PAVEX-824348 format. One record per atom (N, C-alpha, C): residue in one letter; x, z, y negated. Coordinates in steps of 0.02 Angstrom, whole numbers, padded with zeros to 5 digits, always signed. Each point is the difference from the previous one (the first is absolute). Layout:
<rs>
aXZY...
</rs>
This chain:
<rs>
m+05479+04597-05765m+00016+00055+00045m-00061+00012+00045p+00010+00001+00066p-00056+00010+00046p-00025+00072+00000l-00057+00008+00030l-00033+00064+00008l+00021+00028+00068h+00029+00060+00002h+00018+00029+00065h-00060+00039+00026v-00020-00017+00062v-00060+00029+00030v+00019+00041+00061e-00027+00060+00003e+00006+00042+00060e-00070+00021+00022v-00014-00010+00064v-00063+00023+00029v+00018+00054+00050i-00028+00060-00011i+00016+00058+00041i-00065+00026+00030a+00001+00011+00066a-00058+00028+00035a+00026+00044+00056a-00033+00056+00011a+00019+00047+00053a+00074+00017-00004e+00023+00012-00061e+00069+00021-00014e+00052-00050+00025q-00018-00063+00005q+00049-00051+00017q-00009-00061-00045v+00054-00034-00014v-00003-00059-00042v-00023-00059+00043i-00056-00029-00019i-00029-00058+00035i+00032-00064-00026l+00014-00001-00065l+00027-00060-00031l+00039+00021-00062a+00057-00031-00011a+00040+00010-00061a+00032-00067-00016e-00024-00032-00051e+00027-00065-00019e-00019-00017-00072d+00031-00053-00026d-00015-00024-00067d-00058-00049+00003a-00038-00003-00055a-00058-00044-00002a-00008-00028-00070d-00035-00056-00003d-00019-00030-00065d-00068+00024-00022v-00043+00017+00050v-00068+00022-00015v-00025+00043+00059v-00040+00050-00017v-00033+00041+00051v-00074+00003-00020v-00043-00014+00049v-00073+00003-00012v-00027+00055+00045a-00038+00046-00031a-00025+00058+00036a-00074+00012-00015q-00034+00033+00047q-00070+00018-00008q-00002+00072-00026t-00027+00010-00059t-00004+00067-00028t-00074+00022-00005a-00010+00062-00017a-00067+00026-00009a-00037-00036-00056s+00037-00030-00046s-00030-00036-00056s-00005-00075+00011g+00026-00024+00056g+00000-00072+00015g+00070-00024+00018q+00007-00064+00007q+00065-00029+00020q+00045-00006-00062i+00064+00018+00009i+00048-00008-00054i+00061-00038+00025a+00033-00033-00047a+00063-00035+00013a+00053+00032-00043i+00057+00014+00029i+00055+00032-00036i+00059-00047+00001l+00027-00013-00058l+00057-00044-00009l+00059+00042-00024p+00061-00027+00003p+00057+00036-00029p-00014+00015-00074a+00026+00055-00024a-00007+00023-00069a-00072+00022-00015h-00039+00016+00052h-00068+00025-00009h+00002+00068-00035a-00051+00015-00037a-00004+00066-00032a-00004+00054+00055p+00026+00059-00013p-00004+00054+00050p-00073+00014+00019l-00011+00014+00065l-00067+00015+00022l+00001+00042+00064v-00053+00037+00009v-00014+00036+00062v-00073-00014+00015t-00014-00021+00062t-00069-00016+00017t-00014+00018+00073l-00063+00009+00014l-00024+00015+00067l-00013-00065+00037l+00027-00005+00061l-00013-00059+00042l-00059+00014+00047v-00038-00052+00014v-00053+00003+00049v+00020-00043+00060p-00033+00007+00057p+00017-00042+00057p-00005-00074-00018g+00052-00036+00018g+00002-00072-00015g+00068-00029+00013q+00010-00058-00028q+00063-00036+00009q+00047+00017-00057l+00064+00003+00017l+00054+00006-00049l+00041-00063+00008r+00000-00042-00051r+00035-00065+00003r+00064+00004-00041i+00055-00019+00030i+00065+00003-00032i+00029-00071+00000g+00007-00029-00059g+00024-00069-00006g+00070-00003-00028r+00041-00043+00030r+00069-00011-00023r+00016-00073+00012g+00016-00036-00054g+00013-00072+00007g-00063-00034+00025g+00007-00039+00052g-00058-00035+00028g-00030+00036+00059s+00023+00060+00016s-00026+00035+00059s-00041+00061-00021e-00042+00021+00047e-00041+00059-00013e-00004+00041+00064q+00004+00065-00009q-00009+00046+00056q-00064+00040-00014v-00040+00010+00052v-00064+00036-00009v+00000+00060+00046l-00018+00057-00028l-00007+00061+00040l-00071+00026-00006a-00024+00033+00052a-00064+00036-00003a+00015+00071-00022v-00033+00022-00052v+00010+00068-00026v-00066+00037+00005a+00003+00062+00025a-00060+00039+00010a-00019+00041-00061g+00036-00007-00054g-00012+00039-00060g+00064+00036-00019g-00001+00035-00055g+00059+00036-00022g+00008-00006-00075y+00062+00002-00023y+00016-00004-00071y+00053-00052-00012l-00001-00029-00060l+00050-00048-00021l+00027+00024-00067e+00066+00002-00006e+00032+00019-00063e+00050-00054-00019g-00005-00023-00062g+00047-00050-00024g+00031+00021-00065r+00066-00011-00004r+00037+00013-00063r+00068-00033+00005e+00024-00026-00056e+00067-00029-00005e+00018-00045+00059n-00041-00050+00014n+00012-00048+00054n+00006+00033+00069q-00029+00059+00008q-00003+00034+00065q-00073+00011+00015l-00019-00015+00062l-00069+00010+00021l+00002+00037+00066v-00033+00058+00001v-00002+00041+00061v-00073+00007+00021v-00012-00017+00064v-00066+00008+00029v+00005+00056+00051l-00037+00054-00012l-00005+00055+00048l-00067-00010+00035a+00003-00030+00059a-00060-00020+00036a-00021+00052+00051d-00066+00008+00008d-00026+00042+00054d+00022-00029+00067a-00002-00067+00005a+00026-00038+00057a+00012-00070-00025a+00051-00032+00027a+00016-00070-00018a+00028-00035+00062e-00024-00062+00010e+00021-00037+00059e+00013-00073-00018r+00052-00027+00030r+00012-00072-00004r-00047-00034+00049g-00020-00060-00016g-00048-00036+00041g+00020-00006+00073e+00064-00012+00013e+00022-00009+00069e-00001+00065+00040d-00007+00057-00034d-00003+00064+00034d-00071+00023+00015i-00049-00037-00024i-00070+00020+00008i-00027-00027+00066d-00032+00045+00038d-00036-00020+00061d-00068-00026-00022l-00007-00066+00001l-00060-00032-00026l-00064+00023+00036q+00002+00003+00066q-00060+00020+00038q-00020+00072-00018r+00049+00043-00009r-00015+00069-00019r-00032+00003-00069a+00025-00042-00046a-00029-00002-00067a-00072-00026+00001i-00013-00049+00042i-00068-00027+00006i-00047+00053+00029t+00023+00037+00049t-00039+00055+00029t-00015+00053-00052a+00050+00016-00042a-00010+00050-00053a-00051-00024-00050r+00002-00065-00016r-00050-00028-00046r-00070+00007+00029e-00008-00017+00064e-00065+00005+00032e-00026+00072+00001r+00045+00048+00014r-00019+00071+00000r-00023+00022-00069a+00037-00021-00051a-00018+00019-00069a-00066-00032-00021e-00012-00063+00019e-00064-00032-00016e-00058+00036+00034a+00010+00021+00063a-00052+00037+00036a-00013+00067-00033a+00053+00033-00022a-00009+00065-00034a-00038-00008-00066l+00014-00054-00036l-00035-00012-00063l-00074-00015+00011a-00016-00028+00057a-00070-00018+00015a-00042+00062+00015q+00032+00055+00016q-00036+00062+00017q-00016+00040-00063k-00053+00037+00002k-00016+00045-00056k+00045+00061+00007q+00040+00012-00051q+00049+00054+00001q+00003+00034-00068s+00040+00051-00004s+00011+00033-00064s+00041-00046-00045n+00000+00015-00065n+00040-00040-00047n+00074+00001+00019a+00026+00057+00022a+00070+00005+00018a+00017-00043+00061e-00044+00000+00050e+00011-00041+00059e-00004-00074-00017t-00048-00018-00043t-00006-00070-00021t+00063-00022-00038a+00025+00043-00044a+00061-00016-00037a+00060-00009+00047r+00006+00043+00050r+00055-00006+00049r-00006-00065+00039a-00061-00018+00019a-00010-00063+00038a+00017-00060-00044a-00018+00002-00064a+00015-00055-00046a+00076-00008-00009i+00035+00055-00006i+00074-00003-00006i+00030-00028+00064a-00025+00022+00058a+00024-00025+00064a-00012-00075+00006l-00059-00023-00023l-00016-00071+00002l+00048-00040-00044n+00011+00023-00061n+00046-00035-00046n+00070-00003+00029r+00023+00054+00030r+00066+00001+00030r+00004-00050+00058a-00050+00000+00043a-00001-00046+00057a+00000-00073-00023i-00040-00015-00051i-00003-00068-00026i+00068-00020-00029a+00032+00044-00036a+00067-00015-00028a+00050-00013+00056r-00002+00041+00052r+00046-00009+00056r-00012-00067+00035i-00063-00018+00010i-00017-00064+00032i+00026-00058-00042r-00013+00002-00064r+00021-00055-00044r+00076-00007-00001v+00035+00055-00005v+00074-00003-00002v+00027-00025+00067a-00029+00023+00055a+00022-00024+00066a-00011-00074+00007e-00057-00025-00023e-00015-00071+00004e+00047-00041-00045i+00014+00025-00060i+00046-00034-00045i+00069-00006+00033s+00023+00054+00031s+00067-00001+00031s+00002-00046+00060r-00057-00013+00030r-00003-00046+00058r-00015-00072-00022g-00005-00010-00067g-00011-00067-00025g-00070-00026+00008r-00049+00045+00008r-00070-00021+00007r-00039+00026-00060t-00058-00029-00010t-00045+00024-00051t-00027+00068+00021a-00006+00044-00048a-00025+00067+00015a-00069-00003+00032l-00012+00045+00047l-00066+00005+00032l-00051+00020-00052r-00057-00030+00003r-00054+00017-00046r-00054+00039+00038r-00029+00048-00034r-00057+00035+00029r-00060-00047+00000p-00042+00005+00051p-00060-00042+00000p-00044+00016-00060s-00032-00052-00027s-00043+00010-00059s-00066+00031+00019
</rs>
């Protein structure tokens, strides 16, 4: 029996489909959820949400939120979620550059934390956009 997945953001359903596996970025690290998984509720951090079915995979950029799983149902309540083809790549690159510049400045702990979250979200958006376009994700310079 497949896992039914719903991704909801801004009070609209972004995705509703069956899956064999879902891989998500949580506050504790990356997790994979299969059908018949034990019930769980977890906090999502900015990153990729990978939904696999058969030989195909769909990847979304998620800005954070919550994930709840029970009885082969998985609901993601995302702060924001985007399919790769909907992401403006240049805008995401500009956001990454802005966040990197903000992190380079001496700021309060709260401002530094906000800049780090913005950077993680921009990187996730860039990677998902690149995946959807069939290219290798952009890497930050070392």
